C-alpha positions in Angstrom: 1.6 16.5 29.5 4.9 15.5 30.8 6.3 12.0 31.0 8.1 10.5 33.8 10.2 7.7 33.2 11.8 5.5 35.9 14.4 3.3 35.4 15.6 0.8 38.2 19.3 -0.5 37.6 20.9 -3.8 39.1 23.8 -4.5 37.7 23.8 -3.5 34.1 27.0 -1.6 33.5 26.9 -2.4 30.1 23.5 -1.3 29.3 22.7 1.8 31.1 24.5 3.9 28.9 23.1 3.0 26.2 19.3 2.5 27.4 19.7 6.4 29.4 20.8 7.6 25.6 18.0 5.9 23.9 15.5 7.3 26.5 16.8 10.9 25.7 16.8 10.2 22.2 13.1 10.7 22.2 13.2 14.2 22.4 9.9 15.3 21.1 8.3 14.3 24.4 8.6 16.4 27.5 9.7 14.2 29.9 11.8 13.8 33.3 14.3 10.9 33.6 15.1 9.2 37.5 17.2 6.4 37.8 17.5 4.0 40.8 20.5 2.1 41.4 20.0 -0.7 44.0 23.2 -1.3 45.3 24.7 -2.4 42.3 28.4 -4.0 42.8 29.5 -4.0 39.2 30.3 -0.8 38.6 26.9 0.2 37.5 26.7 3.0 40.1 30.4 4.9 39.4 28.9 4.6 35.6 25.7 6.8 36.9 28.0 9.3 39.2 30.0 10.2 36.0 26.4 10.3 33.8 24.8 12.6 36.6 27.4 15.1 36.7 27.7 15.6 33.2 23.7 15.9 32.7 22.1 17.8 35.6 18.4 16.6 34.0 19.2 13.4 35.2 17.8 12.2 38.5 19.7 9.5 39.9 19.2 8.2 43.3 21.5 5.2 44.8 20.8 2.5 47.4 23.5 0.9 49.7 22.0 -2.1 49.8 19.9 -4.7 47.4 16.9 -4.9 48.3 14.7 -5.5 44.4 13.2 -4.3 41.4 9.7 -3.4 43.3 11.4 -1.6 46.2 13.6 0.8 44.0 10.1 1.7 42.2 9.0 2.6 45.7 12.0 5.0 45.4 11.5 6.3 42.1 8.2 6.8 41.9 8.4 9.1 44.9 10.5 11.0 43.0 7.9 11.4 39.9 6.2 14.9 39.4 5.0 13.2 35.6 1.5 13.6 34.5 2.4 10.0 33.7 5.0 7.2 34.5 6.1 4.5 32.6 8.9 1.9 34.2 12.3 1.3 31.6 14.0 -1.6 32.2 17.7 -0.6 32.7 18.8 -3.7 29.9 17.7 -3.2 26.4 14.5 -5.8 25.9 11.9 -3.1 25.5 12.7 0.2 22.9 12.0 3.4 24.2 10.5 4.6 21.1 7.3 3.0 21.5 6.5 5.4 24.2 5.3 7.7 21.0 2.6 5.0 20.2 1.3 4.6 24.1 1.0 8.5 24.9 -1.1 8.5 21.7 -2.9 6.0 22.4 -3.9 7.6 25.8 -4.9 10.3 23.8 -6.7 8.7 21.1 -8.7 6.1 23.2 -9.4 8.5 25.9 -8.4 5.1 28.3 -6.8 5.6 31.6 -3.7 3.3 31.8 -2.1 1.6 28.3 -0.3 -1.4 28.7 2.4 -2.2 25.9 1.8 -5.7 24.7 4.8 -7.9 23.5 2.7 -10.4 22.6 0.2 -8.8 20.1 3.6 -6.9 18.8 7.0 -8.2 17.7 8.7 -10.4 20.3 12.1 -11.9 19.7 14.0 -14.2 21.5 12.0 -15.3 24.4 12.8 -18.3 25.7 9.9 -21.2 26.0 9.5 -20.6 30.2 9.3 -17.0 29.9 6.8 -17.3 27.3 5.0 -19.8 29.2 4.9 -18.1 32.8 3.8 -15.0 30.8 0.8 -16.7 29.1 -0.1 -18.6 32.7 0.5 -15.5 34.9 -1.8 -13.3 32.1 -4.5 -16.4 32.3 -4.4 -16.2 36.0 -5.2 -11.9 35.9 -8.0 -12.6 33.2 -9.9 -15.0 35.5 -9.2 -13.2 38.5 -10.2 -10.2 37.5 -12.7 -10.3 34.6 -10.1 -8.6 31.7 -9.3 -10.3 28.5 -5.3 -8.6 28.7 -2.7 -10.4 26.8 0.6 -9.5 28.3 0.1 -8.7 32.2 3.8 -8.6 32.7 5.1 -6.3 30.3 7.7 -3.6 31.6 5.8 -0.8 29.9 2.6 0.0 32.2 1.8 4.3 31.2 -0.1 5.2 34.3 -1.4 8.8 35.8 1.2 10.3 37.7 -1.2 10.6 40.6 -2.0 7.4 41.0 1.9 5.9 41.0 2.4 8.2 43.8 -0.2 7.5 46.2 0.6 3.7 45.3 1.2 2.0 48.7 3.1 -0.7 46.9 4.1 -3.6 48.8 6.0 -5.7 47.0 10.1 -5.4 46.8 11.3 -7.8 44.2 9.1 -9.0 40.6 5.8 -9.5 42.1 5.3 -5.8 41.7 3.9 -6.3 38.1 1.1 -8.4 39.7 0.6 -5.8 42.5 0.3 -2.9 40.1 -2.0 -4.8 37.7 -4.4 -5.9 40.7 -4.5 -2.3 41.9 -5.1 -0.6 38.9 -7.8 -2.4 37.8 -9.2 -2.7 41.7 -9.6 0.8 41.4 -11.5 0.7 37.8 -8.8 2.6 35.9 -9.3 1.4 32.6 -6.4 -0.3 30.3 -5.9 -0.2 26.9 -3.0 -2.4 25.3 -0.9 -1.6 22.4 1.0 -3.4 20.5 4.8 -3.2 21.3 8.6 -4.7 20.2 10.7 -6.7 22.6 14.1 -8.5 22.3 14.6 -10.6 25.0 17.6 -11.5 26.7 19.1 -14.6 28.6 20.2 -15.3 32.1 23.9 -15.1 31.0 23.4 -11.8 29.5 21.9 -10.4 32.6 18.4 -11.6 33.0 17.0 -11.8 36.3 13.6 -13.3 36.8 13.3 -17.3 37.2 10.1 -19.3 37.4 10.1 -18.6 41.4 9.1 -15.0 40.7 6.3 -16.9 38.4 5.4 -18.5 41.3 5.7 -15.7 43.9 3.4 -13.3 41.1 0.5 -15.9 40.9 0.2 -15.5 44.8 0.5 -12.0 44.1 -2.4 -11.8 41.8 -4.7 -13.9 44.4 -3.2 -12.1 47.6 -4.1 -8.2 46.0 -7.2 -9.7 44.3 -8.6 -10.0 48.5 -6.8 -7.2 49.8 -5.4 -4.0 49.9 
């Protein structure tokens, strides 16, 4: 089984080398690493260009203008060849070692999609606003789609490669999370949640999502409940 790891990056010069190193360190999994630089202005692109020269196994794509995380995933997903696909944020909030438990659940529980749940695992340094926002969005998902998820907004969504490559992702910013979840559930794919670890960062440290994105996410859930 081959895993495609898609890493969207925007102004992450302080963490991009470390997160790629951590992904590569999970060396007991057959995987490809695809990085999409979203028009970074802080030197991230230069770091990636150097890394690409030194390691030809890395697929690195560069966008001239910043267009959002969802847009970067559209670009990255199109380049995947793996049996399964997962998104890896370019910061250090999520631990790539958790790929192993997600893949194990996929094989042992015979499910279609595996979500890594921060709230049933070990999470640290999550702000109260971020915590409440995640809970509200997950509750809205459960009500709209009749499921019992604990963490809809998790970055770690292990999805079939064929499903991802056929996905007509319309959201260009952080609203891609509710859109993907809505489309997974409407397609009839079964989601299994597995506890993962999480260590949050602050906006001063580079976190980009805000409460405004939460409002957009609510609207996105409703929209994709009733439309394609």
